[in-house]
Every structure is written in C-alpha cells, then in structure tokens.
C-alpha positions in Angstrom: 5.6 21.2 -8.5 5.6 22.3 -12.2 6.4 25.7 -11.2 9.2 24.5 -9.0 10.6 22.8 -11.5 10.2 25.5 -14.1 11.9 28.2 -11.0 14.6 25.3 -11.5 15.5 25.2 -14.6 15.3 29.3 -15.2 17.7 29.4 -12.8 19.5 27.2 -14.4 19.7 28.6 -17.7 20.6 32.5 -16.3 23.1 30.8 -14.2 24.6 29.2 -17.2 24.3 32.0 -19.1 26.4 34.0 -16.9 28.8 31.8 -15.8 30.4 31.1 -19.5 30.1 35.6 -20.3 32.1 35.0 -17.4 34.6 32.9 -18.0 34.9 34.0 -21.7 35.9 37.6 -20.2 38.9 36.0 -17.6 40.2 33.4 -20.3 43.7 32.5 -19.3 43.9 29.8 -20.9 45.2 28.1 -18.0 45.4 24.1 -17.6 43.1 24.6 -14.4 40.7 25.8 -17.0 38.6 22.6 -17.2 38.4 22.7 -13.1 37.3 25.9 -13.2 34.6 24.6 -15.7 34.2 21.5 -13.8 33.6 23.2 -10.2 31.8 26.3 -11.5 29.1 24.1 -13.0 28.4 21.6 -10.1 27.9 25.2 -8.2 25.7 26.5 -10.4 23.3 23.3 -10.4 23.7 23.2 -6.6 22.3 27.0 -6.5 19.3 26.8 -8.5 18.0 24.0 -6.6 18.7 25.6 -3.4 16.9 28.8 -5.1 13.8 26.7 -6.1 14.1 24.5 -3.0 13.8 28.4 -0.3 10.7 29.5 -3.0 9.4 26.1 -2.0 9.7 26.8 1.2 8.3 30.2 1.3 5.2 29.1 -0.5 5.1 26.0 1.9 5.3 29.0 4.9 2.9 30.9 3.3 0.1 28.5 3.4 0.4 27.4 6.8 0.3 30.7 8.1 
C-alpha cells in the first residue's frame, strides 16, 4: 500500500513542478490567472490520484491472472 502512496506523491510533485513551469512560460498577468491556478491544481491532484489508482488496479489484475 505504501508503494501506491509514494507513486501518488511522486506524480503529484512532478505534475506540480510542470504546472508551475508552464504557467511561468505563459504569464499573462490576467485576473483569470487565479482561477487557472485553482482549477489546474485540482486537476493535477485528481490526475495524480487516478495514475496511482491505475497502478493499483494493474497490479491487482496481475495477481488474479
């Protein structure tokens, strides 16, 4: 179980680094930037959870067959 938690945090950290790297490239200084950061952060967290869940399901199916 700790393997999947570490996969979650690893993908979360890599995604956050890429997210802030790319937002600095496209710096518009707009008021909508706060909304982009908020929704982008939520999407990054959810996708990191889905990636770790997929690893769990793949290993679960490997054990059954």
